[in-house]
N, C-alpha and C positions, 0 to 999 in steps of 0.2 A: 153216907152223906147223901140226902136226896136232891135232885140233880133240881135246880133253879127254873120257876115257870119262865118263858121266854117274855111275858109280861115283866116279869120283876127284872130282869136285865135290862130289859129297855129302859124304864124308871131311872135304875141307878145308871146307866149311861147315858140320858138326859142329866140327871141331876149334876152327875160330873162335867158335861161339857157345859151348861148352864153357868157352872161355877167358876168358870174360867174367862180370862178378860177377854173383850172383843170376840166372843162366841155368842150363838145363839142356835137351840137345836129343839125341833119338835118332832112330836111322833108323825106318821102318816099313819090315817086310819085307811083300812083296807075296806075296798067295795067292789062290785063286777066292775067298775070303771077304772080302777086304779090295780089292778092284778099284776103282780110283778113288780111294781114300785117297792123301792127300798123301804125300811123299817124307821130311819130315822133320816131327816134331812137336816143339815146344819150349813152353818158360815162361820168359820174358825179361822180369825184374822183377816178376813176379805176371801177366805177360800171357800167353795161350795163343799159339800161334802157328802156323801149319799151311803149311807150303812146298813146292809142286813145283818140283822142279828139272829144268832140260832142257839140255842140250845147247846151245849158241850156235845160235841160228836156229830151234829148235824150240817149240813152243807147248803148253799144256795141252789133252788131249783133250777132248771135251765133256764126260765122265763126271767127270773130273778138276774142272774148273771147277767144276761143279754141287756137289762136295764143298767146294772151296775158298767158294764164294756163300753155303752153307749157315752155315757157320764165321763168315765176315764178317758175315753178318745176326746174329748171335749176341752178335756181338763182339770174336771173334778178330781178331789181323793176320793176312791172308794174301797170296802172293802166288807168283807163277812168277818163279822165279830163275836165271840162268845163271851165277851166280858170286858170291864173297862181296862184291866192290862194288856189287850190287843189293841183297846182304841187308843191307849196311851204311846203303844208299840208305833203304831201305823202315824199318829201325828209327828212322832219324834223320824219317822225316816220321811215324814214329807217337810220337814223341818218347821212344824204348824208351832207345836211348843218345844221349849228346850228340856 
């Protein structure tokens, strides 16, 4: 089975988050000025969420992890995810969904 492209994973996650009540998510578009920013920024039930999306087996770069760490320290829900199942796990762990 072919590994899905990151863009496809991002679209699937966006569709899932935006289908939830009281949720909105958007893709962060990359440029030289946004290097290291997470792929998806969202608000889920009033909480800020920053998600770095990777293909299976891949991890966040040190720059991306520092970005996530800063937001987590400020109280946001953050994570590196590889698909909707991990997003659901993260949201459940933080009591954003039941």
